[in-house]
C-alpha positions in Angstrom: 74.5 112.0 98.1 77.6 110.0 99.1 79.3 111.8 102.1 82.4 114.1 101.3 85.5 112.5 102.7 88.2 114.6 104.6 91.4 114.5 102.1 94.8 114.6 103.8 98.5 114.3 101.6 99.5 111.1 104.0 97.0 109.4 106.7 99.6 107.9 109.7 97.9 104.8 111.5 98.9 102.7 113.8 98.6 102.3 118.0 100.0 105.2 120.2 102.8 103.4 123.1 103.7 104.8 126.3 107.5 104.1 126.0 109.8 103.3 128.3 113.6 103.8 127.0 116.4 102.5 128.6 120.2 102.7 127.1 123.5 102.9 128.4 122.5 107.1 129.4 119.8 106.5 131.4 115.8 106.2 131.0 113.7 108.3 129.8 109.5 107.7 129.4 108.5 109.1 125.9 105.2 109.3 124.3 105.9 107.3 121.2 104.0 104.9 118.5 105.3 104.7 115.0 102.2 106.7 113.5 103.3 109.5 116.3 107.2 109.7 115.1 106.2 109.4 111.1 103.4 112.2 111.2 105.3 114.6 112.6 108.2 114.5 110.8 105.6 114.0 107.7 104.1 117.8 109.0 107.5 119.5 109.7 108.2 118.7 106.2 104.9 120.5 104.3 102.1 117.6 104.0 99.0 118.2 105.4 98.5 114.9 107.7 96.1 113.1 109.7 96.5 110.2 112.6 94.4 107.5 113.0 95.6 105.7 116.4 94.1 103.8 119.5 95.3 104.4 122.7 93.1 105.0 126.8 91.6 108.1 127.5 93.7 108.9 130.2 96.5 109.5 127.6 94.5 112.3 126.0 97.0 114.6 126.0 98.6 112.9 123.2 96.3 113.4 121.1 96.0 117.1 121.9 99.8 117.5 121.5 99.6 115.9 118.1 96.7 118.3 117.5 98.9 121.1 118.7 101.4 120.5 115.9 99.1 121.2 113.2 98.2 117.0 112.4 94.3 116.6 112.6 94.1 113.1 114.9 91.2 110.6 115.0 91.6 108.4 118.0 89.6 105.6 119.0 89.8 104.9 122.6 90.3 101.7 124.5 90.5 100.3 127.8 94.5 100.4 128.1 97.2 102.2 125.7 100.2 100.0 124.7 102.8 99.9 127.2 106.2 99.7 125.9 109.7 99.1 127.4 112.7 99.7 125.0 115.9 98.3 126.4 119.0 99.2 124.4 122.0 97.3 126.5 124.6 98.1 124.0 125.2 101.7 121.5 124.4 99.2 118.9 120.5 101.1 117.7 119.4 97.6 116.1 120.2 95.5 119.0 117.4 95.9 121.6 114.9 94.1 123.7 111.3 94.9 123.9 108.5 94.2 126.4 104.6 95.0 126.6 102.3 95.6 129.8 99.4 96.6 127.6 97.6 97.0 124.4 95.3 98.9 122.4 93.6 96.6 120.4 93.5 96.8 116.9 92.9 99.4 114.5 90.3 98.3 111.8 90.0 99.0 107.8 86.5 100.8 108.7 89.0 103.3 110.5 89.5 104.8 107.1 85.9 104.9 104.9 85.5 108.7 105.9 89.1 109.9 104.4 90.7 110.2 101.2 94.5 110.2 100.6 97.6 110.3 98.3 98.8 107.8 100.7 98.4 105.7 103.8 101.0 104.7 106.2 100.6 102.0 108.9 103.1 101.8 111.5 101.9 98.6 114.0 103.9 98.0 116.9 102.9 94.1 117.1 101.1 91.3 115.2 97.3 91.7 115.5 97.4 95.9 116.0 96.2 94.9 112.1 94.7 92.4 110.3 96.5 90.4 107.5 93.8 91.8 105.3 93.7 95.0 106.0 95.6 96.2 103.3 93.6 93.6 100.5 90.5 96.4 101.6 92.0 99.0 101.1 93.8 98.4 97.9 89.8 97.4 96.5 89.2 101.0 98.1 91.4 103.2 97.3 94.5 103.8 94.9 96.6 106.1 97.2 100.1 104.2 98.2 100.1 102.0 100.4 103.3 101.4 103.0 103.6 99.6 106.0 106.4 98.6 108.5 107.2 95.3 108.7 108.0 95.0 112.5 104.4 95.1 113.0 103.8 91.8 111.4 107.2 89.9 112.3 107.3 90.7 115.9 104.7 88.8 118.1 104.3 89.1 121.9 104.4 86.5 124.1 104.1 87.0 128.0 105.4 90.4 127.7 108.4 89.6 125.5 108.1 91.0 121.7 109.8 88.0 120.2 110.3 87.6 116.3 108.0 84.5 114.5 107.6 83.7 111.2 104.9 85.5 109.3 103.2 82.9 106.9 100.6 85.5 105.5 103.5 87.7 104.3 103.5 87.0 100.1 99.8 87.7 100.6 100.5 91.2 102.2 103.4 92.1 100.2 101.4 91.8 96.9 99.4 94.7 97.9 101.7 97.1 99.0 103.5 99.9 97.4 106.2 100.8 99.8 107.8 98.2 102.8 110.0 99.5 105.9 112.1 97.3 107.5 115.3 97.2 109.2 118.3 95.0 108.9 117.3 92.8 111.6 113.6 92.2 110.9 115.2 91.8 107.1 117.4 89.0 107.9 114.8 87.2 109.9 112.2 87.3 107.3 114.9 86.5 104.4 117.3 84.4 105.9 120.2 87.0 104.3 122.1 89.4 106.2 123.3 91.2 102.9 120.4 94.2 103.2 120.3 94.2 98.8 119.8 90.8 98.8 116.9 91.0 100.9 115.5 94.0 99.5 115.0 91.7 96.3 113.4 89.2 98.0 110.8 91.6 99.2 110.4 92.9 95.9 109.6 90.0 94.4 107.0 89.3 96.6 105.2 92.1 94.7 106.2 95.2 97.1 107.1 97.9 95.1 109.4 99.7 96.9 111.2 99.0 100.0 112.9 101.4 102.7 115.6 99.1 104.8 117.0 100.9 107.7 120.6 99.6 109.6 122.9 100.7 112.3 125.0 103.2 109.6 122.3 104.6 107.3 118.8 103.7 104.7 119.0 101.6 101.3 115.8 102.4 99.1 115.3 99.9 96.7 112.8 100.5 93.7 112.6 99.5 90.0 115.2 97.1 90.3 118.1 99.1 91.5 119.3 99.6 95.2 120.1 103.3 96.7 122.3 103.9 99.5 123.0 106.8 101.9 124.8 107.0 105.2 123.1 108.6 108.4 125.4 111.4 109.8 124.2 112.4 113.3 126.4 113.9 116.2 124.6 111.1 118.3 121.7 108.9 119.0 120.1 110.0 121.7 117.0 110.2 120.1 117.5 106.4 118.3 114.1 105.1 119.7 111.9 106.4 116.3 114.4 105.9 114.0 112.3 103.9 111.5 109.5 105.5 112.2 111.0 108.4 111.2 112.6 107.5 108.2 109.5 105.9 106.9 107.2 108.9 107.7 109.6 111.3 105.9 109.9 109.0 103.0 106.5 108.4 102.3 105.7 112.0 102.8 108.0 113.2 100.0 107.7 110.1 97.9 104.3 111.3 97.2 105.7 114.2 95.0 109.1 112.6 94.2 111.0 109.5 92.7 112.0 107.5 95.2 115.8 108.3 95.2 115.2 112.0 96.2 112.3 111.3 98.5 115.2 109.1 100.1 117.4 112.2 100.5 114.8 113.8 102.6 114.4 110.6 104.9 118.2 110.3 105.3 118.4 113.9 106.3 115.3 113.7 108.6 116.4 110.7 110.1 120.4 111.7 110.6 118.7 114.6 112.6 115.8 112.9 114.3 118.5 110.2 115.9 120.2 113.1 117.9 117.1 114.2 120.2 114.9 112.1 122.3 111.1 112.3 120.8 109.5 113.1 118.0 111.4 115.2 114.5 110.7 118.8 115.8 113.2 120.4 113.5 112.0 123.1 110.7 111.9 122.5 106.9 115.3 124.5 106.6 117.2 122.5 108.7 116.7 119.5 106.4 117.1 121.1 103.1 120.8 122.8 104.5 121.5 118.9 105.6 120.5 117.5 102.4 123.1 120.2 100.9 125.5 119.1 102.7 125.4 115.3 102.8 123.4 114.0 99.9 123.3 116.5 97.1 125.0 114.2 94.4 122.5 113.2 91.5 121.0 110.2 92.4 122.2 106.8 90.3 121.7 103.1 91.2 124.1 102.4 94.0 125.1 105.5 94.9 126.4 106.4 98.1 125.7 109.7 100.1 
């Protein structure tokens, strides 16, 4: 008899990061990690979410906080957590320097063997956190939507600094994905164009079905050959760290039941609200619904700007 698998709407995978965030407004230390930001917003939007992560045992309070938020957490303990410094020298959220003092190791496809989900969203912080064949293995094993943040492949650790380096396995990985998340800087580096619509089309030409592309003013969703644009409407950028993770997490959470353009409204609204506050998204779903009605109530169509 086969083992009964635990079932979720979305499984968010990635290493926890202990973040020191330096901005023109000061220095803060927060519990980060793409999976942390992504799963918290997904749970707030009403889905059954789980996290698979790696971290040091000394950071057990992170697991406790995740579970307190109503998210099942499956930790794999390592000697060290990923310890990151994010330095924003200006108020441009697309410009930052990243440094890492230690890493928590690699998340294996086997970690997901006992689970079933409608979608799997992977948010690695740097190359090596998941292997290039991670998604081809999952593709053979499940029909879940597969989503990934490209930052975990284009960012490479050299000494203690994260730098961009060419990603030769990109076509092989993208053909196994349903959703790719990138920011404007990463997209330009990987595609060679500053035009975000052209960059999205280049990604799509490699086989990925949908592209979520954030930039300083908003987000673009590319699906079925069409681009949809939504501006962010935030009163401040105090919580800029975790912006892209929140955007991907909310998009995937809604995409399992909604078409791309409608899911994007939720992602744009949740991300706008998130960047106003440091830490994970912690607002009630009613605030997101009100935000959508205020800023994104128009009917979706190609090249719509919210």
